[in-house]
Backbone bond lengths (Angstrom), bond angles and torsions (degrees), N, CA, C in turn:
res aa  C-N    CA-C-N  psi(-1)  N-CA   C-N-CA  omega(-1)  CA-C   N-CA-C  phi
1 M - - - 1.466 - - 1.605 103.67 -
2 R 1.309 113.66 140.67 1.498 118.05 174.27 1.405 108.37 -103.12
3 L 1.387 117.77 123.46 1.463 122.01 -178.73 1.611 107.57 -91.21
4 P 1.312 111.63 149.79 1.501 118.55 174.32 1.551 112.16 -67.71
5 A 1.193 113.70 146.90 1.619 118.56 -176.71 1.492 104.45 -78.76
6 L 1.336 116.95 78.83 1.510 116.02 176.64 1.599 100.09 -119.11
7 R 1.419 102.89 143.48 1.454 111.75 178.87 1.565 108.91 -88.70
8 H 1.308 115.63 135.11 1.386 120.78 -171.03 1.620 107.85 -88.75
9 I 1.312 117.59 164.03 1.442 119.09 176.39 1.543 116.87 -118.79
10 V 1.295 113.01 13.47 1.491 113.46 -177.38 1.585 104.92 -125.35
11 T 1.392 117.68 128.64 1.431 118.94 173.00 1.520 104.21 -131.27
12 I 1.387 112.12 134.39 1.510 113.00 173.23 1.473 105.75 -136.01
13 R 1.337 115.48 155.10 1.497 128.05 177.08 1.578 112.21 -134.86
14 P 1.125 122.19 141.93 1.572 122.90 179.09 1.491 108.07 -69.50
15 A 1.379 115.70 144.97 1.400 118.06 167.18 1.558 108.67 -70.68
16 P 1.313 117.57 166.68 1.472 116.78 -175.59 1.520 107.97 -66.34
17 G 1.393 112.21 139.34 1.409 121.31 -177.58 1.485 116.99 85.40
18 L 1.343 117.33 -4.02 1.469 119.64 179.49 1.512 116.19 -101.98
19 Q 1.336 117.21 2.35 1.483 118.44 -169.84 1.610 109.77 -62.36
20 G 1.244 115.54 -33.78 1.486 117.73 -174.95 1.552 108.44 -95.48
21 N 1.306 123.01 0.79 1.416 125.67 -172.19 1.480 111.51 -68.18
22 Y 1.336 121.98 140.24 1.417 117.07 179.88 1.537 115.43 -68.74
23 L 1.303 111.63 -38.80 1.538 118.65 -179.09 1.598 106.52 -62.54
24 W 1.371 115.19 -39.29 1.467 116.10 177.27 1.558 114.46 -62.46
25 A 1.316 112.49 -33.94 1.497 116.41 -179.03 1.480 104.43 -72.47
26 R 1.330 124.71 -40.89 1.451 122.29 -178.69 1.477 108.56 -64.52
27 A 1.368 119.04 -45.99 1.471 122.30 179.61 1.497 110.13 -56.45
28 R 1.359 117.64 -42.98 1.384 119.82 -179.31 1.447 115.15 -64.30
29 A 1.379 112.49 -41.03 1.504 113.76 179.01 1.497 112.44 -68.20
30 S 1.491 120.34 -36.43 1.474 121.42 174.34 1.528 113.01 -58.44
31 A 1.313 110.51 -48.30 1.451 117.10 -173.36 1.501 114.72 -66.38
32 H 1.377 120.19 -32.77 1.400 125.34 -178.94 1.497 105.16 -75.36
33 A 1.305 118.77 -44.46 1.376 119.17 178.65 1.605 112.05 -62.27
34 A 1.316 114.94 -44.03 1.413 116.62 171.93 1.422 118.68 -52.62
35 A 1.475 111.00 -44.64 1.440 121.32 -179.40 1.454 118.17 -57.46
36 V 1.383 113.73 -37.17 1.390 120.47 -174.32 1.491 105.88 -81.70
37 L 1.253 120.16 -40.94 1.528 120.56 -174.30 1.530 107.70 -73.78
38 T 1.371 116.17 -36.87 1.410 122.05 176.70 1.435 114.18 -61.87
39 T 1.338 119.95 -41.61 1.439 119.90 -178.57 1.595 116.15 -78.40
40 A 1.435 108.61 -17.69 1.405 111.04 174.15 1.531 114.37 -72.02
41 I 1.313 114.22 -24.39 1.506 121.97 -173.55 1.587 108.81 -102.95
42 A 1.321 119.20 -24.92 1.469 124.30 -173.77 1.477 111.24 -55.47
43 P 1.316 121.51 -42.48 1.494 121.43 -175.69 1.606 105.56 -60.16
44 V 1.247 121.44 -28.64 1.456 122.61 -174.37 1.634 103.32 -71.53
45 A 1.368 109.04 -49.03 1.446 112.97 -172.30 1.476 115.32 -68.22
46 L 1.409 117.08 -28.82 1.359 120.62 -179.20 1.429 116.67 -88.41
47 S 1.194 122.80 -13.37 1.487 125.28 -163.94 1.623 106.73 -106.24
48 G 1.209 120.35 22.78 1.416 122.69 176.85 1.526 110.32 71.62
49 T 1.315 118.39 -117.90 1.457 121.55 -178.69 1.551 110.32 -119.25
50 P 1.255 118.92 83.33 1.455 121.74 -172.64 1.551 110.54 -78.85
51 P 1.301 123.04 167.29 1.470 122.93 175.32 1.470 113.58 -52.73
52 G 1.353 114.95 134.44 1.485 114.43 177.15 1.592 106.54 100.81
53 V 1.259 122.26 -9.98 1.437 123.31 177.08 1.658 111.44 -105.74
54 Q 1.424 109.89 117.18 1.522 111.47 -179.89 1.421 103.71 -129.17
55 N 1.404 116.18 134.10 1.443 126.71 175.64 1.524 108.41 57.64
56 G 1.294 123.66 38.32 1.459 127.63 177.38 1.510 117.33 75.84
57 T 1.298 111.05 10.07 1.464 115.08 178.26 1.585 114.50 -116.96
58 V 1.264 123.66 147.57 1.375 126.93 -179.31 1.554 108.70 -83.57
59 N 1.301 114.39 134.37 1.402 115.73 174.68 1.512 112.79 -115.63
60 D 1.320 117.43 -82.86 1.491 114.40 -179.97 1.531 112.55 -111.94
61 H 1.404 113.51 27.74 1.359 113.92 176.29 1.616 111.23 -61.40
62 P 1.301 116.26 146.87 1.492 120.16 179.13 1.582 113.16 -57.49
63 A 1.297 112.63 -30.39 1.489 115.59 -175.53 1.587 109.89 -65.60
64 R 1.355 110.82 -37.75 1.457 116.44 -179.17 1.621 109.64 -65.89
65 A 1.270 124.16 -36.47 1.279 127.62 -176.83 1.609 103.56 -73.74
66 A 1.229 120.43 -40.20 1.472 127.36 173.62 1.473 110.49 -49.85
67 A 1.377 110.07 -56.34 1.453 119.26 -174.51 1.477 112.56 -58.30
68 R 1.468 114.82 -44.74 1.376 120.10 172.28 1.449 119.06 -50.81
69 Q 1.373 109.26 -51.10 1.533 122.01 -177.73 1.555 105.89 -57.03
70 L 1.404 117.43 -45.29 1.464 116.04 -171.14 1.452 109.41 -75.59
71 G 1.429 117.49 -32.56 1.421 121.87 -177.64 1.533 113.50 -67.78
72 A 1.334 113.49 -25.79 1.488 117.47 -177.91 1.521 107.84 -89.52
73 A 1.300 124.82 -5.35 1.424 120.90 -175.44 1.512 114.60 -73.29
74 P 1.212 121.79 146.18 1.553 121.57 173.12 1.555 108.99 -54.15
75 L 1.267 112.75 156.31 1.546 119.05 -169.46 1.494 105.24 -62.07
76 G 1.284 118.99 -47.98 1.484 120.04 -177.58 1.533 114.96 -52.51
77 E 1.395 110.40 -46.65 1.462 113.11 -179.38 1.531 109.74 -67.94
78 L 1.325 118.88 -40.17 1.412 123.03 179.06 1.579 108.19 -54.36
79 L 1.308 115.15 -53.70 1.466 119.69 -177.74 1.491 112.65 -56.02
80 A 1.452 115.86 -49.24 1.409 121.05 177.24 1.463 113.56 -55.99
81 G 1.341 116.01 -49.36 1.512 118.52 174.70 1.462 118.04 -56.67
82 A 1.297 115.97 -39.37 1.431 120.33 176.80 1.420 116.15 -67.23
83 A 1.384 114.33 -39.40 1.474 119.38 177.22 1.641 108.35 -64.89
84 A 1.303 114.90 -41.08 1.464 115.51 179.60 1.484 113.07 -59.94
85 L 1.399 113.83 -42.62 1.475 121.53 -179.50 1.612 108.48 -67.68
86 R 1.292 116.79 -39.34 1.435 116.27 172.60 1.520 119.96 -58.08
87 D 1.295 111.67 -47.33 1.445 122.22 177.47 1.490 110.70 -65.45
88 Q 1.320 118.82 -35.27 1.419 123.77 -179.64 1.539 110.37 -66.68
89 G 1.403 113.81 -44.51 1.370 118.15 -171.76 1.520 114.79 -88.18
90 H 1.419 114.84 -25.86 1.495 115.52 -176.72 1.480 116.43 -134.86
91 G 1.364 115.16 -1.71 1.506 114.05 -172.20 1.394 117.30 56.00
92 T 1.345 120.28 -141.56 1.417 120.83 178.84 1.582 112.29 -99.84
93 L 1.308 117.13 15.49 1.487 117.44 -171.45 1.507 106.75 -89.10
94 V 1.386 117.82 129.87 1.489 119.61 168.75 1.467 109.12 -140.08
95 T 1.330 117.52 139.69 1.498 121.39 178.51 1.566 107.68 -95.50
96 Y 1.212 113.92 157.68 1.499 118.14 178.58 1.548 110.68 -163.15
97 S 1.301 118.14 161.27 1.363 123.97 168.83 1.415 120.58 -110.42
98 R 1.268 123.37 126.71 1.396 122.38 -173.91 1.546 110.65 -77.85
99 K 1.342 114.23 133.94 1.445 121.33 -171.63 1.514 108.50 -126.46
100 V 1.271 114.70 146.90 1.445 121.99 171.88 1.577 110.18 -109.27
101 F 1.307 120.25 129.03 1.436 122.62 -176.65 1.579 112.57 -84.64
102 I 1.249 118.12 128.45 1.478 124.50 178.86 1.518 105.91 -117.06
103 P 1.258 115.51 104.44 1.576 113.33 177.49 1.391 108.04 -90.42
104 L 1.322 115.45 92.06 1.489 127.36 -176.88 1.607 108.22 -52.72
105 T 1.350 110.45 -50.75 1.465 115.23 177.25 1.480 106.53 -153.96
106 E 1.443 115.65 143.20 1.434 122.75 -177.11 1.602 108.71 -100.33
107 L 1.389 115.96 0.03 1.494 126.25 177.84 1.622 106.98 -75.53
108 C 1.228 115.05 150.16 1.469 121.65 178.80 1.567 110.17 -158.99
109 R 1.253 115.49 143.38 1.463 115.17 -175.49 1.582 107.17 -84.83
110 D 1.387 119.05 -15.54 1.364 120.52 179.07 1.605 109.78 -90.76
111 V 1.387 111.70 161.63 1.454 113.70 -177.07 1.520 111.04 -134.34
112 C 1.331 111.16 57.14 1.502 121.52 178.89 1.495 108.16 -54.85
113 H 1.297 114.92 121.65 1.512 120.04 -170.11 1.645 112.55 -66.84
114 Y 1.275 115.26 -11.94 1.455 118.89 -174.82 1.527 110.46 -105.91
115 C 1.368 118.17 -2.23 1.365 122.44 -167.25 1.571 110.67 -80.15
116 T 1.282 118.78 128.90 1.506 122.75 174.48 1.490 114.24 -109.52
117 Y 1.369 118.33 12.33 1.468 120.47 177.33 1.564 109.95 -97.95
118 A 1.345 111.02 -50.26 1.418 112.54 -174.59 1.524 117.05 -69.63
119 K 1.337 116.53 144.64 1.452 120.89 -177.15 1.597 107.72 -129.37
120 T 1.297 114.97 163.49 1.491 121.75 169.67 1.501 111.13 -86.06
121 P 1.272 120.48 158.11 1.478 121.08 -177.35 1.567 114.65 -58.49
122 R 1.332 114.89 -31.38 1.532 113.97 176.03 1.469 115.38 -63.73
123 R 1.405 119.64 -17.42 1.367 116.71 -177.63 1.484 110.37 -106.97
124 L 1.379 117.03 17.37 1.408 118.14 171.14 1.507 113.96 -122.19
125 A 1.327 114.17 149.35 1.497 118.38 177.36 1.583 107.77 -73.25
126 T 1.313 118.67 -42.03 1.458 123.24 178.61 1.459 111.79 -135.51
127 A 1.296 117.51 153.17 1.524 118.31 179.95 1.589 111.18 -73.67
128 Y 1.273 114.72 -32.61 1.474 120.37 -175.46 1.465 114.24 -137.39
129 L 1.310 122.40 142.77 1.415 119.26 172.86 1.606 108.83 -66.02
130 A 1.263 112.61 145.78 1.540 119.45 176.98 1.420 108.60 -81.03
131 P 1.372 116.68 159.17 1.479 116.02 -177.06 1.553 115.84 -59.30
132 E 1.302 120.36 -33.16 1.324 126.60 177.08 1.554 113.68 -66.01
133 Q 1.460 111.63 -34.05 1.526 114.94 173.51 1.482 109.67 -70.83
134 V 1.225 120.57 -39.89 1.510 126.32 -178.93 1.616 105.66 -60.80
135 L 1.312 113.92 -51.00 1.505 112.93 -178.01 1.615 111.76 -66.79
136 A 1.276 118.99 -33.11 1.531 121.03 -179.95 1.504 103.02 -67.10
137 I 1.242 126.55 -45.33 1.406 122.43 178.91 1.555 114.03 -62.34
138 A 1.266 113.23 -45.08 1.541 120.89 176.94 1.517 110.28 -56.72
139 R 1.305 116.70 -48.05 1.421 120.55 -175.18 1.601 108.10 -64.60
140 A 1.391 114.76 -41.98 1.417 116.70 -176.37 1.568 107.26 -64.33
141 G 1.341 117.46 -36.16 1.412 119.23 175.20 1.518 115.83 -65.89
142 Q 1.349 113.45 -37.22 1.504 123.84 175.89 1.479 107.37 -57.20
143 A 1.375 121.31 -50.57 1.322 129.65 -177.51 1.523 113.61 -65.97
144 A 1.256 114.08 -22.44 1.554 118.32 177.97 1.412 115.83 -88.77
145 G 1.512 113.32 -2.19 1.505 119.20 -176.39 1.474 113.00 93.37
146 C 1.357 121.97 21.39 1.328 119.21 -179.74 1.612 109.88 -79.46
147 H 1.292 118.92 161.04 1.438 120.82 176.65 1.494 109.11 -124.66
148 E 1.356 121.57 -12.03 1.423 120.82 -176.00 1.604 105.68 -130.38
149 A 1.319 113.27 157.64 1.432 118.23 176.67 1.541 101.86 -125.93
150 L 1.342 117.06 109.95 1.443 126.97 179.68 1.523 109.78 -90.81
151 F 1.384 115.25 103.36 1.360 120.01 -179.74 1.591 110.34 -86.71
152 T 1.393 115.35 121.50 1.402 120.25 -179.31 1.463 108.00 -111.17
153 L 1.334 115.13 144.67 1.495 119.54 -177.77 1.525 112.28 -166.28
154 G 1.299 120.91 169.60 1.387 124.93 178.21 1.569 108.11 -90.15
155 D 1.332 110.92 171.96 1.492 115.49 -175.01 1.546 109.69 -91.76
156 K 1.346 119.68 113.61 1.448 122.19 176.88 1.500 119.32 40.60
157 P 1.336 112.00 60.29 1.543 113.16 -178.01 1.389 112.63 -68.50
158 E 1.347 122.09 -16.51 1.477 121.65 -178.70 1.571 110.38 -71.93
159 L 1.336 120.48 -17.18 1.416 121.85 170.33 1.403 116.57 -72.54
160 R 1.313 119.29 -16.33 1.491 125.33 -175.08 1.524 113.50 -112.23
161 Y 1.434 116.66 -34.93 1.440 119.01 -171.55 1.504 109.83 -120.83
162 R 1.293 113.68 131.68 1.450 114.61 176.36 1.555 114.24 -71.76
163 V 1.268 116.30 -29.16 1.414 125.49 170.72 1.573 111.92 -52.96
164 A 1.265 114.41 -38.84 1.528 121.57 -178.86 1.641 105.00 -71.59
165 R 1.238 115.90 -47.95 1.415 119.55 178.75 1.695 111.32 -56.89
166 E 1.281 109.82 -46.15 1.393 111.73 -177.58 1.499 113.88 -70.69
167 A 1.384 114.39 -36.44 1.480 118.68 175.52 1.561 113.44 -59.58
168 L 1.416 115.24 -42.09 1.435 121.44 -179.07 1.559 105.75 -67.32
169 A 1.277 117.88 -43.93 1.513 119.39 -178.21 1.559 110.00 -56.69
170 K 1.363 113.18 -46.64 1.405 119.26 175.51 1.557 117.03 -54.52
171 L 1.309 111.13 -42.40 1.469 118.87 175.18 1.454 118.61 -73.29
172 G 1.379 110.84 -16.31 1.507 117.49 175.06 1.552 112.61 100.50
173 Y 1.396 117.76 19.09 1.429 116.56 179.07 1.510 116.26 -134.41
174 A 1.278 120.70 155.53 1.455 122.80 -165.06 1.586 108.95 -92.16
175 T 1.301 115.85 -30.35 1.496 119.42 -177.39 1.577 111.27 -135.75
176 T 1.176 113.94 166.92 1.507 120.65 177.45 1.443 105.85 -69.36
177 V 1.306 123.72 -42.51 1.486 125.96 177.34 1.563 109.20 -54.02
178 D 1.264 117.15 -45.07 1.492 124.05 -178.22 1.592 108.67 -57.59
179 Y 1.399 116.42 -50.74 1.325 127.17 179.96 1.620 109.92 -59.21
180 L 1.348 111.52 -50.97 1.448 115.79 176.02 1.477 118.52 -51.60
181 L 1.376 110.08 -41.86 1.467 118.49 179.83 1.539 107.79 -62.77
182 A 1.270 120.49 -45.44 1.417 125.65 -178.38 1.499 111.87 -62.75
183 M 1.408 115.44 -41.95 1.455 117.63 -175.40 1.525 112.38 -77.65
184 A 1.274 114.73 -29.29 1.506 118.70 176.23 1.507 108.56 -68.09
185 A 1.315 118.41 -40.03 1.431 120.80 176.42 1.535 116.65 -67.31
186 L 1.375 106.72 -28.28 1.523 110.69 179.94 1.486 111.43 -75.13
187 V 1.389 112.63 -40.76 1.505 117.24 177.15 1.498 111.53 -63.07
188 L 1.334 117.02 -44.71 1.591 118.22 177.82 1.352 111.24 -60.46
189 K 1.318 119.15 -42.35 1.545 117.41 -174.41 1.546 112.18 -72.43
190 E 1.472 117.98 -42.19 1.417 119.69 -173.47 1.526 117.19 -83.00
191 T 1.476 113.70 -20.81 1.462 116.23 -173.14 1.470 111.27 -122.61
192 G 1.386 116.30 -24.05 1.467 120.44 -169.07 1.442 115.26 73.94
193 L 1.341 118.94 8.27 1.494 115.62 170.25 1.337 112.80 -80.45
194 L 1.370 113.66 147.79 1.485 118.61 -172.18 1.562 114.28 -91.44
195 P 1.365 119.25 115.27 1.431 121.08 -173.65 1.549 112.65 -64.51
196 H 1.227 115.78 135.02 1.513 123.87 164.68 1.394 107.65 -114.24
197 L 1.321 122.67 124.74 1.406 125.68 -168.79 1.605 107.35 -116.45
198 N 1.410 115.62 138.84 1.386 125.21 173.62 1.505 110.50 -130.79
199 P 1.420 117.19 69.39 1.489 119.99 -178.18 1.428 116.83 -83.73
200 G 1.341 115.65 -5.26 1.512 116.54 -178.56 1.590 106.45 96.29
201 V 1.331 114.48 -148.20 1.539 128.40 -171.48 1.614 101.05 -67.37
202 L 1.294 116.14 130.32 1.432 124.14 176.78 1.532 110.49 -135.75
203 T 1.304 120.12 159.36 1.375 125.91 172.09 1.544 113.64 -93.56
204 V 1.280 121.50 168.17 1.491 120.68 179.57 1.583 107.11 -56.19
205 E 1.333 115.77 -45.32 1.540 120.88 -172.34 1.620 103.39 -66.57
206 D 1.296 124.06 -38.65 1.452 124.62 178.45 1.556 111.51 -61.31
207 Y 1.350 114.93 -46.48 1.537 120.97 175.31 1.427 113.00 -59.61
208 R 1.409 117.52 -40.29 1.403 115.96 -178.62 1.563 112.76 -70.56
209 R 1.281 114.20 -37.49 1.469 114.24 173.13 1.413 114.54 -59.15
210 L 1.237 116.80 -49.28 1.477 123.87 -174.55 1.469 110.30 -66.45
211 R 1.291 118.49 -35.89 1.365 124.81 -177.58 1.515 115.22 -53.71
212 A 1.354 113.44 -29.03 1.414 118.68 178.01 1.500 119.92 -67.72
213 V 1.318 113.38 -12.95 1.470 117.91 178.33 1.471 111.73 -133.60
214 A 1.360 118.79 7.17 1.542 119.59 179.65 1.524 105.50 -134.13
215 P 1.353 117.63 122.68 1.474 120.15 173.57 1.436 110.10 -69.87
216 S 1.295 126.04 -23.68 1.457 124.38 177.75 1.574 115.10 -151.65
217 M 1.167 107.87 153.97 1.601 114.57 -177.85 1.571 106.44 -136.23
218 G 1.377 111.65 164.41 1.498 112.48 -175.50 1.490 109.64 -142.11
219 I 1.336 118.72 144.96 1.494 123.52 170.08 1.484 104.10 -153.04
220 M 1.355 111.20 140.58 1.513 120.31 -178.64 1.554 105.55 -101.82
221 L 1.375 112.76 145.85 1.465 125.64 155.94 1.424 113.76 -99.08
222 E 1.298 115.81 88.63 1.463 117.79 -168.97 1.577 109.73 -65.73
223 S 1.253 118.06 -33.66 1.440 123.18 174.90 1.438 113.54 -157.62
224 A 1.309 123.97 159.06 1.417 123.73 179.83 1.545 110.23 -112.26
225 S 1.412 111.16 15.44 1.478 122.05 -176.56 1.501 109.24 -92.49
226 E 1.279 116.44 121.53 1.522 122.00 177.37 1.535 110.26 -72.81
227 R 1.309 120.94 -17.12 1.471 119.59 -178.34 1.493 113.67 -70.31
228 L 1.385 114.23 -22.36 1.453 120.52 -176.62 1.548 108.23 -70.57
229 A 1.288 122.79 -11.68 1.419 128.98 -179.04 1.479 111.19 -100.76
230 A 1.383 119.54 -4.20 1.429 121.74 176.28 1.414 111.64 -75.60
231 R 1.393 117.66 167.87 1.455 119.98 -178.37 1.528 112.04 -61.99
232 G 1.301 117.01 132.86 1.448 120.68 -171.77 1.501 117.60 87.76
233 G 1.426 115.27 -4.07 1.423 117.97 175.86 1.626 111.28 -93.92
234 P 1.198 119.62 168.93 1.466 124.68 -177.10 1.520 111.98 -68.40
235 H 1.322 121.72 -24.32 1.424 119.51 -179.22 1.457 110.77 -110.66
236 Y 1.392 117.00 19.28 1.486 114.47 171.07 1.466 115.63 -66.59
237 G 1.265 118.16 134.53 1.533 121.79 -175.04 1.466 110.47 77.18
238 S 1.405 123.50 19.15 1.387 126.23 174.61 1.497 112.64 -122.44
239 P 1.333 118.92 84.47 1.520 120.33 -171.53 1.457 113.54 -61.91
240 D 1.337 116.70 -26.53 1.477 115.39 177.45 1.535 122.03 -78.05
241 K 1.442 109.62 -2.07 1.464 113.33 177.43 1.563 110.72 -103.50
242 A 1.282 117.45 11.00 1.418 115.84 173.75 1.432 112.51 -65.24
243 P 1.291 125.25 126.97 1.457 127.79 -169.40 1.520 109.70 -54.43
244 A 1.307 120.95 -41.43 1.448 120.80 175.46 1.484 115.41 -58.05
245 V 1.267 113.84 -38.92 1.477 120.29 178.35 1.481 112.82 -67.98
246 R 1.299 114.58 -44.93 1.518 118.76 177.65 1.465 110.90 -68.45
247 L 1.272 123.75 -35.94 1.431 123.59 -177.27 1.670 107.84 -73.60
248 A 1.310 109.87 -33.37 1.466 111.46 177.22 1.483 116.74 -67.84
249 S 1.365 114.25 -28.30 1.422 121.53 178.97 1.532 107.81 -79.68
250 I 1.355 121.46 -39.41 1.425 122.41 173.51 1.608 108.73 -59.03
251 R 1.296 115.89 -44.58 1.482 120.98 178.25 1.562 110.10 -55.74
252 A 1.344 112.66 -47.43 1.461 119.80 -179.79 1.541 114.27 -56.95
253 A 1.443 111.50 -40.88 1.513 118.78 175.56 1.383 111.43 -57.43
254 G 1.301 116.28 -41.83 1.505 122.98 174.60 1.533 115.11 -57.84
255 E 1.250 111.27 -45.40 1.421 118.39 -176.49 1.498 107.60 -67.75
256 A 1.338 119.33 -35.70 1.401 123.07 -179.31 1.566 112.71 -80.90
257 R 1.292 113.05 -5.37 1.492 118.29 179.05 1.547 114.34 69.22
258 V 1.383 110.05 37.77 1.508 116.35 177.98 1.419 113.99 -84.91
259 P 1.425 124.86 120.79 1.484 119.39 178.83 1.591 107.40 -76.90
């Protein structure tokens, strides 16, 4: 199969020690496929209204034919073509920002059946990291050359666990988001590391408050399928994973102008 000469826009490289990792291989495959298909369509999106585009839809534009051709290719050929485009466009150069992970809490009110991060209270020594623990991790990352502090945490654990509510009250906060805001501000002030926050589902007001101390935040839409939340599905018992709830939070992030 001959692939069109399109420059891709996605380049990834494994972290040290991950080259033979199964998840790395899957991520590479997904990214390569996305790279090829995205760059086949990107010229249409970026060029205003090129020939073959009517009422915002692509008709006979060459990029559409290219995308169809690539999408129909066997996976092996698609990956090989994507790798060739990647190397042609970027070689082996990739930029990144070193991050230190700060697991503010491993409690979560959701019970996603595939999650290996969240734990129940009985498996944790403390519900939340104390401020001095947060700073110790941040300073260790700073000394190692990190530029960002990635706060990881569960979604609203205080709504599920009494121990979380009691721990927050002892720390002087009402919610996990309140405590996250304070710790992100503390790390930014004391170390200069840029906080990146992954607190789960948020309101517009939550986003606006956190935006004052965090240049970026993240949330995943794992799936738009409602059936995954049905009994026996991986999101059963996880109210924050309802597609409508996730999409509303993503929309709120846009309203709050969160990158």
